[in-house]
C-alpha atoms as one frame of an Amber mdcrd trajectory, in Angstrom:
protein
 -80.440  27.776 -72.373 -77.989  30.669 -72.174 -74.981  29.119 -73.946 -72.497
  31.977 -73.978 -74.913  34.831 -73.289 -74.375  37.468 -70.633 -76.271  37.140
 -67.390 -79.246  39.429 -66.900 -79.241  41.765 -63.895 -81.440  39.319 -61.958
 -79.196  36.361 -62.852 -76.111  38.343 -61.838 -77.660  39.135 -58.424 -78.474
  35.436 -57.956 -74.899  34.450 -58.813 -73.536  37.025 -56.345 -75.816  35.672
 -53.585 -74.708  32.126 -54.437 -71.045  33.132 -54.131 -71.766  34.635 -50.702
 -72.716  31.131 -49.481 -69.230  29.737 -50.132 -68.138  26.466 -51.691 -70.917
  23.876 -51.698 -68.464  20.935 -51.745 -66.546  22.323 -48.755 -69.822  22.798
 -46.861 -70.879  19.193 -47.514 -67.471  17.892 -46.369 -67.298  20.230 -43.369
 -64.111  21.808 -44.731 -62.909  25.304 -45.452 -60.102  25.698 -47.979 -59.911
  29.487 -47.842 -59.495  29.479 -51.616 -61.308  31.936 -53.907 -64.903  31.035
 -54.700 -66.052  30.631 -58.302 -69.370  30.266 -60.058 -69.893  26.802 -61.568
 -72.599  26.347 -64.206 -74.323  22.986 -63.971 -74.169  20.969 -67.175 -76.549
  19.057 -69.391 -75.348  16.144 -71.484 -72.409  16.754 -73.841 -71.060  19.432
 -71.440 -73.637  22.059 -72.444 -74.216  24.662 -69.731 -77.751  24.827 -68.332
 -77.688  28.611 -68.053 -77.060  31.267 -65.444 -80.027  30.197 -63.302 -78.341
  26.822 -62.712 -75.156  27.711 -60.843 -73.467  26.697 -57.604 -70.483  28.105
 -55.780 -67.273  26.069 -55.679 -63.806  27.044 -54.471 -61.040  26.994 -57.089
 -59.945  23.528 -55.903 -63.350  21.893 -56.245 -64.138  23.807 -59.444 -60.893
  23.416 -61.396 -58.505  21.486 -59.126 -56.353  24.578 -58.605 -54.885  25.306
 -55.163
């Protein structure tokens, strides 16, 4: 697990490609909010991040509830 470590070059490229896909929640719902996209790290139990290889793209609304 990468708890708090910087992403490697390969992980950073993966995150950038993920962000290019747009918000996963908007895609599933057939919506487009037009809000900025953010990287969301998937979590294990007790809110521990799984690491940089386990990320999805969410817009600011679906990530943090911010419009």
